[in-house]
C-alpha positions as CSV (number, residue, x, y, z in Angstrom):
1,M,2.6,6.4,-0.7
2,G,2.2,3.0,-2.4
3,Y,4.8,0.3,-1.8
4,T,4.1,-1.4,-5.2
5,H,7.6,-0.8,-6.3
6,A,8.6,-3.8,-4.2
7,F,6.6,-6.2,-6.4
8,F,9.8,-7.9,-7.6
9,I,11.3,-8.7,-4.2
10,L,9.4,-11.9,-3.6
11,P,10.2,-13.4,-7.0
12,V,13.8,-12.4,-6.6
13,S,13.9,-14.1,-3.2
14,I,12.3,-17.3,-4.6
15,G,14.7,-17.2,-7.5
16,L,17.7,-17.1,-5.1
17,V,16.3,-20.1,-3.3
18,W,15.9,-22.0,-6.7
19,W,19.4,-21.0,-7.6
20,K,20.7,-22.6,-4.4
21,R,18.6,-25.7,-4.7
22,K,21.6,-28.1,-5.1
23,E,23.4,-26.5,-2.1
24,L,20.2,-26.8,0.0
25,R,19.7,-30.5,-0.9
26,Q,23.3,-31.2,0.1
27,A,23.1,-29.2,3.3
28,F,19.9,-31.0,4.3
29,F,21.4,-34.4,4.1
30,E,24.7,-33.3,5.7
31,D,23.0,-31.8,8.8
32,E,22.9,-34.6,11.3
33,S,21.3,-32.6,14.1
34,Q,18.0,-31.5,12.7
35,F,16.7,-30.1,16.0
36,S,17.7,-26.5,16.7
37,L,16.7,-24.7,19.9
38,V,17.8,-21.4,18.5
39,S,15.5,-21.8,15.4
40,L,12.6,-22.8,17.7
41,L,13.1,-19.7,19.8
42,I,13.2,-17.5,16.7
43,F,10.1,-19.2,15.3
44,V,8.1,-18.7,18.5
45,S,9.3,-15.1,18.8
46,G,8.2,-14.3,15.3
47,A,4.8,-15.9,15.9
48,L,4.3,-13.9,19.1
49,I,5.3,-10.6,17.4
50,Y,2.9,-11.4,14.6
51,L,0.0,-12.0,17.0
52,F,0.8,-8.8,18.8
53,G,1.0,-6.8,15.6
54,W,-2.2,-8.4,14.2
55,N,-4.1,-7.9,17.5
56,Q,-3.1,-4.2,17.8
57,D,-3.6,-3.6,14.1
58,Y,0.1,-2.7,13.6
59,M,0.6,-3.9,10.0
60,V,4.2,-2.9,9.9
61,V,4.9,-5.0,13.0
62,A,2.9,-8.0,11.7
63,A,4.7,-7.8,8.3
64,F,8.1,-7.6,10.0
65,A,7.3,-10.6,12.2
66,L,6.9,-12.9,9.2
67,I,10.7,-12.7,8.6
68,P,11.9,-14.2,11.9
69,F,8.9,-16.6,11.8
70,L,10.0,-18.0,8.4
71,Y,13.7,-18.0,9.4
72,G,13.0,-19.9,12.6
73,F,10.5,-22.3,10.9
74,I,13.0,-23.3,8.2
75,G,15.8,-23.8,10.7
76,F,13.5,-25.9,13.0
77,V,12.1,-28.1,10.2
78,Y,15.1,-28.4,7.8
79,G,18.1,-27.8,10.1
80,R,20.7,-25.2,10.8
81,K,22.7,-25.6,7.6
82,V,19.7,-25.1,5.4
83,R,18.6,-22.1,7.5
84,N,22.1,-20.5,7.1
85,K,22.1,-21.2,3.3
86,L,18.7,-19.3,3.1
87,R,19.7,-16.5,5.4
88,F,20.1,-13.9,2.6
89,P,16.9,-14.8,0.6
90,I,14.9,-14.6,3.8
91,L,16.4,-11.4,5.2
92,Y,16.0,-9.9,1.7
93,L,12.2,-10.0,2.4
94,F,12.7,-7.1,4.8
95,F,12.4,-4.9,1.7
96,L,8.7,-5.9,1.6
97,V,8.1,-4.3,5.0
98,P,6.9,-0.7,4.6
99,P,8.5,1.7,7.0
100,P,6.3,3.5,9.6
101,F,4.6,6.6,8.3
102,A,6.4,8.8,10.8
103,L,9.8,7.6,9.6
104,L,8.6,7.8,6.0
105,D,7.8,11.5,6.4
106,K,11.2,12.2,7.9
107,I,12.9,10.5,4.9
108,T,10.7,11.8,2.0
109,L,10.5,15.5,3.1
110,P,14.3,16.1,2.8
111,L,14.4,14.2,-0.5
112,R,11.6,16.4,-1.9
113,Y,13.5,19.6,-1.0
114,I,16.7,18.2,-2.6
115,S,14.7,17.5,-5.8
116,A,13.1,20.9,-5.8
117,E,16.5,22.6,-5.4
118,G,18.1,20.4,-8.1
119,V,15.2,21.2,-10.5
120,E,15.6,25.0,-9.8
121,M,19.4,24.8,-10.4
122,I,19.0,23.0,-13.8
123,F,16.1,25.1,-15.1
124,S,17.9,28.3,-14.1
125,L,21.1,27.1,-15.7
126,F,19.2,26.7,-19.1
127,G,17.5,30.1,-18.7
128,F,13.9,29.0,-18.1
129,P,11.7,31.5,-16.3
130,F,11.6,29.8,-12.9
131,Q,10.4,30.7,-9.4
132,R,10.4,28.5,-6.3
133,E,9.0,28.8,-2.8
134,G,9.6,25.7,-0.8
135,L,8.2,22.7,-2.7
136,M,6.1,24.8,-5.0
137,Y,7.6,26.2,-8.2
138,I,6.5,28.0,-11.4
139,V,8.0,27.3,-14.9
140,N,6.9,29.4,-17.8
141,G,3.8,30.4,-15.9
142,K,2.9,26.7,-15.0
143,Q,2.6,26.1,-11.2
144,M,3.8,22.7,-10.0
145,M,4.8,21.0,-6.8
146,V,7.2,18.2,-5.7
147,D,4.8,16.0,-3.9
148,S,5.5,12.9,-1.9
149,A,5.2,10.7,-5.0
150,C,8.1,12.7,-6.5
151,S,10.4,12.4,-3.5
152,G,12.5,9.6,-5.1
153,F,11.9,7.3,-2.1
154,R,10.6,4.5,-4.3
155,S,13.5,4.7,-6.7
156,L,15.9,4.7,-3.7
157,I,14.4,1.6,-2.1
158,T,14.2,-0.2,-5.5
159,M,17.8,0.5,-6.2
160,F,18.9,-0.6,-2.8
161,A,17.0,-3.8,-3.2
162,L,18.5,-4.5,-6.6
163,G,22.0,-3.3,-5.5
164,V,22.0,-5.6,-2.5
165,V,21.3,-8.6,-4.8
166,Y,23.9,-7.5,-7.3
167,L,26.5,-7.2,-4.6
168,Y,25.5,-10.5,-3.1
169,L,26.0,-12.3,-6.4
170,N,29.1,-10.2,-7.3
171,K,32.4,-11.8,-6.2
172,S,34.4,-8.6,-5.7
173,T,36.3,-6.9,-2.9
174,L,34.6,-5.4,0.1
175,L,35.9,-1.9,-0.9
176,K,34.3,-2.1,-4.3
177,K,31.0,-3.3,-2.7
178,L,31.0,-0.4,-0.3
179,A,31.8,2.1,-3.1
180,L,28.9,0.7,-5.2
181,T,26.5,0.8,-2.3
182,A,27.5,4.4,-1.5
183,S,26.7,5.4,-5.2
184,I,23.1,4.3,-4.9
185,L,21.9,7.3,-3.0
186,P,23.4,10.0,-5.3
187,L,22.3,8.1,-8.4
188,A,18.7,7.8,-7.1
189,V,18.6,11.5,-6.2
190,L,20.0,12.6,-9.6
191,G,17.6,10.2,-11.3
192,N,14.6,11.6,-9.4
193,I,15.6,15.2,-10.3
194,L,15.7,14.1,-13.9
195,R,12.2,12.7,-13.6
196,V,10.8,15.8,-12.1
197,I,12.3,17.9,-14.9
198,I,10.8,15.6,-17.5
199,V,7.4,15.8,-16.0
200,S,7.7,19.6,-15.7
201,L,8.7,20.0,-19.3
202,L,5.8,17.8,-20.4
203,N,3.4,20.0,-18.4
204,V,4.9,23.2,-19.9
205,Y,4.8,22.1,-23.5
206,F,1.9,19.6,-23.6
207,G,-0.3,20.3,-20.7
208,E,-1.1,18.7,-17.3
209,E,-3.2,15.9,-18.9
210,V,-0.2,14.6,-20.8
211,S,2.3,15.1,-17.9
212,S,0.1,13.3,-15.4
213,G,-0.9,10.4,-17.8
214,F,1.1,7.5,-19.3
215,L,4.2,9.6,-19.9
216,H,4.4,10.4,-16.2
217,Y,4.8,6.8,-15.4
218,F,7.0,6.2,-18.4
219,S,9.4,8.9,-17.1
220,G,9.8,6.8,-14.0
221,A,10.9,3.8,-16.1
222,V,13.4,6.1,-18.0
223,V,14.9,7.3,-14.7
224,F,15.1,3.8,-13.4
225,L,17.0,2.8,-16.5
226,F,19.3,5.8,-15.9
227,I,20.0,4.7,-12.4
228,V,20.8,1.1,-13.4
229,L,23.1,2.2,-16.2
230,G,24.8,4.6,-13.8
231,F,25.3,1.8,-11.3
232,A,26.7,-0.5,-14.1
233,G,28.9,2.3,-15.4
234,I,30.5,2.8,-12.0
235,D,31.1,-1.0,-11.8
236,A,32.7,-1.0,-15.2
237,L,34.9,2.0,-14.4
238,W,36.0,0.3,-11.2
239,A,36.8,-2.9,-13.1
240,E,38.8,-0.9,-15.7
241,K,40.7,0.9,-13.0
242,S,41.6,-2.5,-11.4
243,K,42.8,-3.8,-14.7
244,R,45.1,-0.8,-15.2
245,S,46.4,-1.1,-11.7
246,K,47.3,-4.7,-12.3
247,A,48.9,-3.9,-15.6
248,I,51.0,-1.2,-14.0
249,A,52.0,-3.5,-11.2
250,R,53.0,-6.2,-13.7
251,G,55.0,-3.6,-15.7
252,A,56.8,-2.6,-12.5
253,D,57.7,-6.2,-11.8
254,D,59.1,-6.6,-15.3
255,D,61.2,-3.5,-14.9
256,W,62.5,-4.8,-11.6
257,F,63.7,-8.0,-13.3
């Protein structure tokens, strides 16, 4: 499974650093003690982990090591205050590290079964001739399968990556942030079920060549838009609920007086 869905993570991280440039300049000149033993230890640890991963051909370990390496390097060169200001943009780069294949299989397989069951439920609800056995299913005589690319894992990671940035920039209560974070998983699952249904319908009515071509990838963009709108909708509903609660509280105060 490709990890190309993470292409935006590095630009976002760099953008956050640029956004904090004034704070970073101020923190650099305010930090009197530039030397940091902790930063040096983190930097050396990251370098050793990277050498181990590179020598043993563990690309996941080598990619992971670049995070503490960069974090420690910045703290050692620019000081503790600058390092702390850049903690989130640096830690955000963890989304660039692909998970081990063994862990990936344990995550994607249940997601594939959830998608297959959701597709079966919706097709049956609308009266389509549908048969399913495991991850294989037949719609109107067309046999299809929910493969690893249709597990929804990429959409899930992408939404978590975007959601984390949104919550970092959003000045709201901890409860609201937790609620929005919890909504990412069901939205990603529902969005992926919608994508599998779209691809299946394209295959049934227009053939496999159409369903596996440009429209296959375009359906991913549609689902991604669906997830983003769902996330924004939950945020808007939460804000409206907060406004109503405040209005009711103000009304109660007025009645008291």
